[in-house]
C-alpha positions in Angstrom: -64.5 -5.4 44.8 -64.3 -2.4 47.2 -60.5 -1.6 47.0 -59.9 1.7 45.0 -57.9 1.3 41.9 -54.2 2.2 42.3 -51.6 3.2 39.7 -49.7 0.0 40.2 -52.8 -2.2 39.9 -53.8 -0.3 36.7 -50.4 -0.8 35.2 -50.4 -4.5 35.9 -53.9 -4.9 34.5 -52.9 -3.0 31.4 -49.9 -5.2 30.7 -52.2 -8.3 31.3 -54.5 -6.8 28.6 -57.6 -6.8 30.9 -60.1 -4.0 31.4 -61.5 -3.0 34.8 -64.4 -0.7 35.7 -65.4 0.4 39.2 -69.0 1.4 39.9 -70.1 4.2 42.1 -71.4 1.7 44.7 -67.9 0.2 45.1 -68.5 -2.9 43.0 -66.6 -3.9 39.9 -67.9 -5.0 36.5 -67.1 -8.6 35.6 -63.6 -8.4 34.3 -63.8 -11.3 31.8 -67.1 -10.0 30.4 -65.9 -6.4 30.3 -62.6 -7.4 28.7 -64.3 -9.5 26.1 -66.6 -6.7 25.1 -63.8 -4.2 24.9 -61.8 -6.4 22.6 -64.7 -6.6 20.2 -64.7 -2.8 19.5 -64.8 -1.8 15.9 -64.4 1.6 14.4 -67.5 3.3 13.1 -68.1 6.7 11.5 -69.9 9.6 13.1 -72.8 9.7 13.5 -73.0 6.0 14.4 -76.6 5.8 13.4 -79.0 8.0 11.5 -82.2 6.3 12.6 -84.0 5.7 15.9 -82.9 2.7 17.8 -86.6 1.7 18.1 -86.9 1.3 14.3 -87.3 -2.2 13.1 -86.0 -1.5 9.7 -82.4 -2.7 8.8 -79.9 -0.1 9.9 -77.9 1.6 7.1 -74.4 1.8 8.6 -71.7 3.7 6.8 -69.6 1.5 4.5 -66.4 3.2 5.7 -65.1 1.0 8.5 -61.6 -0.1 9.6 -60.9 -3.5 11.1 -60.5 -3.0 14.8 -59.8 -0.4 17.4 -57.9 -1.1 20.6 -58.1 1.2 23.6 -55.2 0.7 26.0 -57.0 2.1 29.0 -57.3 -0.7 31.5 -59.4 1.0 34.3 -62.6 3.0 34.1 -64.9 4.6 36.7 -68.6 5.1 36.6 -69.9 8.7 36.3 -73.3 10.3 36.0 -74.9 10.9 32.6 -74.5 14.6 33.2 -70.8 14.2 33.9 -70.5 12.1 30.7 -72.1 14.8 28.6 -69.8 17.5 30.0 -66.7 15.3 29.6 -67.5 14.6 26.0 -68.1 18.3 25.2 -64.7 19.0 26.8 -63.0 16.5 24.3 -62.6 13.7 26.8 -63.4 10.0 26.0 -66.5 8.5 27.4 -67.4 4.8 27.5 -70.9 3.4 27.6 -71.7 -0.1 28.8 -74.9 -2.1 28.7 -76.1 -5.6 29.1 -78.8 -7.2 27.0 -80.6 -10.3 28.3 -82.2 -12.4 25.7 -84.3 -15.6 25.6 -85.5 -17.7 22.7 -89.3 -17.9 22.5 -90.6 -21.4 22.6 -92.0 -22.3 19.2 -95.3 -24.0 18.8 -93.7 -26.8 16.8 -90.1 -27.9 17.2 -87.9 -27.8 14.2 -86.4 -31.0 12.8 -83.2 -32.3 14.3 -81.4 -35.7 14.0 -82.2 -38.3 16.6 -79.5 -39.9 18.8 -78.6 -42.6 16.3 -78.4 -40.2 13.3 -76.4 -37.8 15.4 -73.9 -40.5 16.2 -73.5 -41.3 12.5 -72.8 -37.7 11.7 -70.7 -36.5 14.7 -69.4 -39.8 16.2 -69.3 -40.1 19.9 -69.1 -36.3 20.6 -71.5 -35.3 23.4 -74.7 -33.6 22.3 -74.5 -30.1 23.5 -77.8 -28.6 24.8 -79.1 -25.7 22.8 -78.6 -22.4 24.5 -82.1 -20.8 25.1 -81.1 -17.6 27.0 -78.0 -15.5 27.7 -76.5 -12.1 28.2 -74.8 -9.9 25.6 -72.3 -7.3 26.8 -72.2 -4.1 24.8 -69.8 -1.2 24.8 -69.7 2.1 22.9 -66.6 4.4 23.0 -67.2 8.1 22.3 -63.9 9.8 21.7 -63.9 13.2 20.0 -60.2 12.9 19.4 -59.6 9.3 18.3 -63.0 8.5 16.9 -66.0 6.5 17.9 -66.3 2.7 18.2 -68.8 0.1 19.3 -69.0 -3.7 19.4 -71.6 -5.7 17.5 -73.8 -6.2 20.6 -74.1 -2.5 21.1 -75.1 -1.9 17.5 -77.7 -4.6 17.6 -79.4 -3.7 20.8 -78.6 -0.1 21.8 -78.9 3.4 20.4 -75.9 4.5 18.4 -76.8 8.2 17.9 -74.4 10.4 19.9 -76.9 13.1 20.6 -79.5 10.6 21.8 -77.0 8.9 24.1 -75.9 12.1 25.8 -79.2 14.1 26.0 -80.8 12.1 28.8 -83.3 10.0 26.9 -81.7 6.5 26.9 -80.1 6.2 30.3 -82.0 3.0 31.3 -79.8 -0.1 31.6 -76.8 2.0 30.6 -73.6 2.8 32.5 -71.4 5.8 31.7 -67.7 5.5 32.4 -64.6 7.7 32.2 -60.9 6.7 32.2 -59.7 6.2 35.8 -56.0 5.5 35.4 -55.0 6.6 31.9 -51.4 6.3 30.7 -50.1 8.3 27.7 -49.5 6.2 24.6 -48.5 6.5 21.0 -49.6 4.3 18.2 -47.1 2.9 15.7 -47.7 1.1 12.4 -45.1 -1.1 10.8 -44.8 -3.8 8.1 -42.3 -6.6 8.3 -41.3 -7.5 4.8 -40.7 -11.2 3.8 -36.9 -10.6 4.1 -37.3 -9.3 7.6 -36.9 -5.6 6.9 -39.1 -3.4 9.0 -40.9 -0.5 7.3 -42.4 2.2 9.6 -45.4 4.3 8.6 -47.0 7.5 10.0 -50.6 6.2 10.0 -52.6 3.1 9.3 -53.7 4.0 5.8 -50.1 4.4 4.6 -49.1 1.2 6.3 -51.9 -0.8 4.5 -50.8 0.7 1.2 -47.2 -0.3 1.9 -48.3 -3.8 2.9 -50.1 -4.2 -0.4 -47.0 -3.3 -2.4 -44.8 -5.9 -0.7 -44.4 -9.4 -2.3 -44.0 -12.8 -0.7 -40.8 -14.8 -1.1 -40.2 -18.5 -1.7 -38.1 -20.2 1.0 -36.5 -23.6 1.2 -36.3 -25.5 4.4 -34.5 -28.8 3.6 -36.9 -30.4 1.2 -39.8 -28.2 2.0 -40.7 -25.2 -0.2 -42.9 -22.6 1.3 -43.8 -18.9 1.0 -43.0 -16.2 3.5 -45.5 -13.3 3.5 -45.2 -9.8 4.8 -46.7 -9.0 8.2 -48.8 -6.0 9.0 -48.3 -4.8 12.6 -49.5 -2.0 14.9 -48.8 -1.5 18.5 -49.0 1.1 21.3 -46.1 2.3 23.3 -47.5 3.2 26.8 -45.6 5.3 29.3 -46.1 3.6 32.6 -44.5 4.5 36.0 -42.1 1.5 35.6 -41.0 2.4 32.0 -42.3 2.4 28.4 -44.1 -0.8 27.5 -45.3 -2.0 24.1 -48.7 -3.6 23.6 -49.2 -5.2 20.2 -52.7 -5.5 18.8 -51.8 -6.9 15.4 -48.4 -8.6 14.8 -46.1 -11.4 15.9 -46.6 -10.8 19.6 -50.3 -9.7 19.7 -51.3 -12.6 21.9 -48.6 -11.8 24.5 -48.7 -9.5 27.5 -47.3 -6.0 27.3 -43.5 -6.0 27.4 -40.8 -3.5 28.1 -40.0 -1.6 24.9 -36.3 -1.2 25.8 -35.7 -4.8 26.8 -37.7 -6.2 23.8 
């Protein structure tokens, strides 16, 4: 892709819940792979790591983690490592992207596996899928001085997670530095829908989780069926786009849908 990102394109991609990144040579990162990696981001404490990424010892990560973090910035642009360091020092978010290619080493003796007849007895007529021997893992790490830091599992497994190390020029090989290209202002809201349908709003996630834990389920009758209705924990972003204010749910009844106009519902 060589067409520069536009505000209209960025808004459409945002509502479609896809992430795009343009490189300095005019190419674009693979949208499906980049989007998948971004949706795997998980909050981590600062510093992300206290040991060298070259260490073979198990990493001792902080026990304090939240479930997931969602960043509603659909478009990014590649910058130099020096620009990334400056942007971070100025309080701006920086996104790091890397790819790790892996391949299983061929063992001297093959491990036991069922033959075709035994496989049919166990799994029926399902087609035997060949074992994957190589592949690529897509890793992302978000450094945001304001909203906190996040990384996906692939990044924590294969790349350095020490902020100082990432930005001081010693780990730039096989790593891309990105900044927000088209960034729309947004506000995060946390709500809990009680079993009776009443909506409770909270100022932050911690209070919403506490409120959710205090709400009880209700028994409901549907003809001859007796079932329970449970509270629902929800959080969403309201994003100010050129065409209006849109709501993007990341956890809730409409979290699998595209962004929708907040006024129209």
